N, C-alpha and C positions, 0 to 999 in steps of 0.2 A: 582668406582661403580661397584657393583656386577652385574653377568650376568642375574640374575632375575630382578632387577631393570632395567637394559638396556633393557630387552624384553618388560617390562611393559611400558616404555618410548616410544619404538618403536612402540608398539602396539597402545598406546594413540594418537602419531603422524599420524599413518596411519588411525586411526578411524576418527579423526579430518578431516584429508584431503578428505576422502570418503564422510563424512557429509557435508563439505563445497562444494564439488563438486556438490554432489545432490541438495543442497539448490540453488546454482548458476544455475544449469540446470533449476530447477523449476522457479525460479524467471525470466530467461531469456525466457523461454517459454510462461510463463503468460503475460509477458511484450509484446512481438510480437504477441501473439494470437488475441488480439482486432483489431490489424491492418490488420489481414489477414481474418477476419470473414466476410462472405457475408450472409446478412440477407434475409429470405424469407418473402415477403410481398404480400399482395392483392392489387388489384387496389384501394379499399376502405382506406386501411392502407396508400398508397402513398398519396391519396388526403388528408387525416387527417394529415400526417406528415408535409404538406405545405413545407415552405422553406427548411427543414432539409432533404428532398428527393432529393434535387438537390446536385450532386456532388458524394456521396458514389456509390459503386458498389452496387447494389440491385440484389436480385434473385426475380423475380416476377411470381407469379402463377396464373392461371385463365383458362378460356375457350376462344376458339376463337369464337368471336361474328359472327352470321350467317350473310353473305352477305358483309363482310368486307376484305376477304382475296383477296389479290392483288398481284400476282406474276410476276415479270417482268424478263424473262430470260436473256434478252440482257443486262441489268444493273446488274444482279444477286442481286436483291433486293426484299424483300417482306415487304408489308405493310398490317397490321391488326389491329383490335382492340380486346384487352383482357378485358373480364368482370368477375365478380365473382358473387357470390349469393346475394349480396346486390343490384346488378345492377349497381354498379360503373364500369366506363370503362375507358381505357387508350389505346391511340394509340400507336402502336409499329411500329418502322422502324428497319427492319433487314438487314444485309449485308450477301452476301452469299448464297449459294444453301439450299434451306429448306429440311427439313426431308422429306422422301417419303411419311410417313404417315400423314403428315400436311393436315388438311382439317377442315373446319367450324364445330364448335360445340365440338371439341375435346380439352381435357386438354393439355396445354402446360407451360412450365417453360423457362423463358427467363432472361438472366443475362446480365445486362448493367447499363446504367445511365439514368437519367432522364434529357433532355434538358431544356433549358430556356423557349421554346415554348410549353413545356408540353409533348412533345413526348418522348416516352422510345427509346433509341437507343442501339442496341445489335448487336452483330456479334455471338452470342451464344443462338440459339434457340431449345429447346428440346421438343419432344413430350411426354406427358404421355400416357402410356398403360398399359393395363393388361399383365401379363406374361402368361395368359392362353390362350392356342390355341383352337378356335372352328372351326371345319371344316364346310364349306359351304354346304357339302354334306347333311347335316341333313334336309335342307330345299328344296333339289331339288327332282325332280321327275325322274324317270328312263329315260325318254326321254332327259331331260336336263343333265343329267349325261352323255348320251351318245354323245350329241353334244358337250359337253365340251371335252369329250376325243378324239373326232374326230379333234378339233383344236389343241391339244397337239401333237397328232400323226402327223399332218400336218407340224409341225415345226421340227420333229425329222428326 
């Protein structure tokens, strides 16, 4: 075989190997991707899914309903109700210390599973908040600012 033919064969074999590797990677990634997806649902969508909502990991988003936040520091658990714009509600039981910004009426995202009793079990509770910082000084009178500065200087 001439050297030009040999170069052509080597190039063809190399190109086929690279294409095969690329196709294998795409197939592997797409096959595994479905198992690793976490779907973002609202309480209404969880209720609508019925039995399909039990078992898979779900990322649930909504607002903490007023009057439902119950933090137990001894047990390191948080119980609350998440609601959405349709009025659907879902009770949440979270393990671990809550984020400092957690309060009633704030947006939350929880990742976990729906138990048979209808309670959403999670150990991952996240607070949704704006990245924009707004100073409290804008609404303070000069006397209130002076009082605040005094409390800070007492701590120093």
